Each structure stands twice: as C-alpha cells, then as structure tokens.
C-alpha positions as CSV (number, residue, x, y, z in Angstrom):
1,M,-20.3,-44.2,25.4
2,R,-21.8,-42.0,28.2
3,K,-18.3,-40.5,28.8
4,N,-18.1,-39.8,25.1
5,I,-21.5,-38.0,25.1
6,R,-20.5,-36.0,28.2
7,T,-17.3,-34.9,26.6
8,R,-19.2,-33.8,23.5
9,M,-21.8,-32.1,25.6
10,A,-19.0,-30.2,27.5
11,T,-17.6,-28.9,24.2
12,V,-21.0,-27.5,23.0
13,P,-20.7,-24.3,25.1
14,C,-17.2,-23.8,23.9
15,L,-18.2,-24.2,20.3
16,L,-21.2,-22.0,20.8
17,A,-19.0,-19.3,22.4
18,A,-16.5,-19.6,19.6
19,G,-19.3,-19.3,17.0
20,I,-20.8,-16.2,18.7
21,M,-17.3,-14.6,18.9
22,S,-16.7,-15.2,15.2
23,L,-19.9,-13.3,14.5
24,V,-19.4,-10.5,17.0
25,A,-15.6,-9.9,16.4
26,P,-16.0,-8.2,13.0
27,A,-18.6,-5.8,14.6
28,M,-16.2,-5.1,17.5
29,A,-13.2,-4.5,15.2
30,A,-11.8,-1.0,15.1
31,P,-13.3,1.2,12.3
32,A,-11.2,1.5,9.2
33,E,-8.6,4.2,9.1
34,K,-9.7,7.4,7.3
35,Y,-7.4,9.3,5.0
36,L,-7.3,12.9,4.0
37,H,-6.6,13.1,0.3
38,V,-5.5,16.2,-1.6
39,N,-5.1,16.2,-5.4
40,V,-3.8,19.2,-7.2
41,Q,-3.5,19.2,-11.0
42,D,-2.1,22.0,-13.1
43,S,-2.5,21.3,-16.8
44,T,-0.7,24.5,-17.7
45,K,2.5,23.2,-16.2
46,S,1.9,19.5,-16.5
47,E,2.3,19.2,-12.7
48,S,0.3,17.3,-10.1
49,V,0.5,16.8,-6.4
50,N,-1.1,13.9,-4.4
51,V,-1.3,13.8,-0.6
52,N,-2.7,10.8,1.3
53,V,-2.5,11.3,5.1
54,P,-4.1,9.1,7.7
55,L,-6.3,11.3,9.8
56,S,-5.0,9.6,13.0
57,M,-1.4,10.7,11.9
58,A,-2.5,14.2,11.2
59,E,-4.2,14.4,14.6
60,K,-1.0,13.3,16.3
61,I,1.3,15.6,14.3
62,L,-0.9,18.7,14.6
63,P,-0.3,19.4,18.3
64,A,3.4,19.3,17.7
65,I,3.3,22.3,15.3
66,N,3.6,25.6,17.1
67,N,3.9,28.4,14.5
68,K,2.2,31.8,14.7
69,N,-1.5,31.2,15.2
70,L,-1.3,27.4,15.2
71,H,-0.4,25.9,18.6
72,G,-1.3,22.6,20.3
73,G,-3.8,21.6,17.6
74,K,-5.7,24.8,17.9
75,V,-5.7,28.0,15.7
76,S,-6.0,31.3,17.4
77,I,-8.3,33.8,15.8
78,H,-7.5,37.2,17.2
79,N,-10.9,38.7,16.7
80,A,-13.6,36.2,17.8
81,D,-16.3,38.6,16.9
82,I,-15.3,39.2,13.3
83,D,-16.5,42.7,12.4
84,G,-19.1,42.6,15.1
85,V,-20.4,39.1,14.2
86,D,-20.5,36.5,17.0
87,V,-19.4,33.5,14.9
88,R,-20.4,30.9,17.6
89,T,-24.0,32.3,17.8
90,L,-24.2,32.4,14.0
91,L,-23.1,28.7,13.7
92,D,-25.4,27.7,16.4
93,A,-28.3,29.3,14.5
94,V,-27.3,27.5,11.3
95,R,-26.8,24.2,13.1
96,T,-30.3,24.3,14.6
97,A,-32.0,25.6,11.5
98,P,-33.8,23.2,9.1
99,D,-32.1,22.4,5.7
100,N,-32.4,25.5,3.6
101,E,-30.7,27.7,1.0
102,F,-29.6,30.6,3.2
103,V,-27.8,32.9,0.8
104,T,-27.9,33.2,-2.9
105,V,-26.0,36.0,-4.6
106,K,-26.0,36.6,-8.4
107,D,-24.0,39.4,-9.8
108,T,-22.0,40.1,-13.0
109,D,-18.9,38.3,-11.7
110,S,-20.2,35.1,-10.0
111,D,-23.1,33.1,-8.5
112,V,-22.7,32.2,-4.8
113,R,-24.9,29.8,-2.9
114,V,-24.7,29.0,0.8
115,A,-26.9,26.2,2.1
116,K,-27.5,23.6,4.7
117,A,-28.4,20.1,3.5
118,H,-28.2,16.6,5.0
119,G,-26.1,17.7,8.0
120,N,-23.6,19.7,5.8
121,I,-22.8,23.3,5.2
122,I,-22.5,23.8,1.5
123,V,-20.8,26.7,-0.4
124,H,-21.0,26.8,-4.2
125,V,-19.4,29.5,-6.2
126,T,-19.4,29.7,-10.1
127,G,-17.5,32.4,-12.0
128,K,-19.5,33.9,-14.8
129,Q,-16.6,35.3,-16.8
130,N,-15.2,31.9,-17.3
131,N,-17.7,29.1,-16.7
132,Q,-14.8,26.8,-15.9
133,Q,-14.2,28.6,-12.5
134,K,-16.0,26.7,-9.8
135,V,-15.6,26.2,-6.1
136,D,-17.6,23.7,-4.1
137,V,-17.1,23.3,-0.3
138,T,-19.0,20.7,1.8
139,V,-18.4,20.6,5.5
140,P,-20.2,18.2,7.9
141,L,-21.8,20.2,10.7
142,E,-20.2,17.7,13.2
143,V,-16.8,19.0,12.0
144,V,-17.9,22.7,12.4
145,N,-19.2,21.9,15.9
146,A,-15.9,20.2,16.8
147,L,-14.0,23.3,15.8
148,F,-15.7,25.3,18.5
149,A,-16.8,22.7,21.1
150,T,-13.7,22.6,23.2
151,A,-11.9,25.7,22.0
152,K,-11.7,29.0,23.9
153,N,-13.6,32.0,22.4
154,D,-10.5,33.0,20.4
155,E,-9.6,29.5,19.0
156,L,-10.6,26.8,16.6
157,D,-9.9,23.3,17.7
158,V,-8.5,21.7,14.5
159,A,-7.5,18.5,16.2
160,A,-11.1,17.9,17.4
161,A,-12.3,18.7,13.8
162,L,-10.0,16.0,12.5
163,R,-11.5,13.5,14.9
164,A,-15.0,14.5,13.9
165,L,-14.0,14.3,10.2
166,S,-12.8,10.7,10.8
167,D,-16.3,9.8,12.2
168,A,-18.1,11.7,9.4
169,G,-17.7,8.9,6.8
170,D,-16.5,9.4,3.2
171,V,-16.9,13.0,2.1
172,L,-15.8,15.2,-0.7
173,L,-14.8,18.4,1.1
174,V,-13.5,20.8,-1.5
175,T,-13.3,21.0,-5.3
176,V,-11.8,24.0,-7.1
177,Q,-11.6,24.2,-10.8
178,D,-10.6,26.8,-13.4
179,S,-9.3,26.6,-16.9
180,G,-5.9,25.0,-16.0
181,Q,-6.1,23.8,-12.4
182,K,-8.1,21.4,-10.4
183,V,-8.0,20.8,-6.7
184,R,-9.9,18.1,-4.8
185,V,-9.8,17.5,-1.0
186,W,-11.7,14.5,0.4
187,V,-11.8,11.8,3.1
188,D,-12.3,8.1,2.7
189,S,-10.9,4.8,3.9
190,R,-8.6,4.1,1.0
191,N,-4.9,4.8,1.5
192,T,-4.4,5.7,-2.2
193,Q,-6.1,7.9,-4.7
194,D,-6.6,5.0,-7.3
C-alpha cells in the first residue's frame, strides 16, 4: 500500500506540470495569421474582384519584386522632401500630437477631414456633387512608423509596414464608394471574405 501511495505521489508533479502546460500552451501558441483583403465591386459592369492574401505571404513575396521604384520590400521616393516638406518631421509631429482634427476643408466640390484618433491617422473625403462619392482611409500609426523606421531617407519600408499591420489587429483600412463602384481594403484573421 505504501508503494502504491508513493507511486501516486510521484505522478502528482507530472500531472501538475501537464495541467499547467494545458493552460499555458494556448497562450504561447502563435498568433492567428492575418489576411489582407481587397474587395472591388463594379455594379455598372456586374463585376467583382476579391483578394485574400496572408500578410506573411505578402511579406515574403514583396522583397522578390524589383520593378522601378519597388526593390527589396522598399519603395524609393526620389524627393524625400516633397516640395520643401520634410515628411519624417511632419509624421513625427503627428505621431506625438494628441488626438485631434488637424485639417478640415470644405469647398464647393468636397469636404476633406484629416485627423488623428485612437492611434490612427484618418482621412475622410466626401464629394458634394454626388453624395455617393466617399473615401475613408484609416492607417494605424504603428504602420506609418514602420514605413519610415528602418528605411533610408529616400525610401518607404513596405515590408516593415506589413509586419506592423499584422500586429495592428483587425482594421478597415480603405473604403471608396461612388455611384457604381465600391472598394474595401481591410485586415483580419479570416482567410475568406464571408
């Protein structure tokens, strides 16, 4: 009987370790794959396009493309100070500023709003001549930072931006709508658009 108790006592640490591992393993599991989705619908032609690309795949493929300004996962911008504007300094100022509506333009053609909210840069454009014309862009600041963090002064690091986008969670990046066309670009952990 004593031998039976000792055997059972010897298994307690093993059972305890197995129990702890069963609780810890899901937390240690790799994060779910994120997918870049693009959906384009053209009701005037009854056409649609759906793209569902794993961000990890896009990150691996991107450095293999060397065409004009795109090379090694980076995009060259031939004029880093666009018309006398230091883009890096401007983005640093936006990044460190509190949430705010920075620019609002209302004219006869459109309304434009540029803001920072909840760690995102937001651009919203509404056409006045046809209220169905709308453009909404939301970019997490982590993605903007990644574009510039490891790139040279005349580059944008698109591969780093994809990595940051993968960490940014589910996000609707772009919507464009007019009377006959709709475009949506978003990231989530689903491999389909259903």
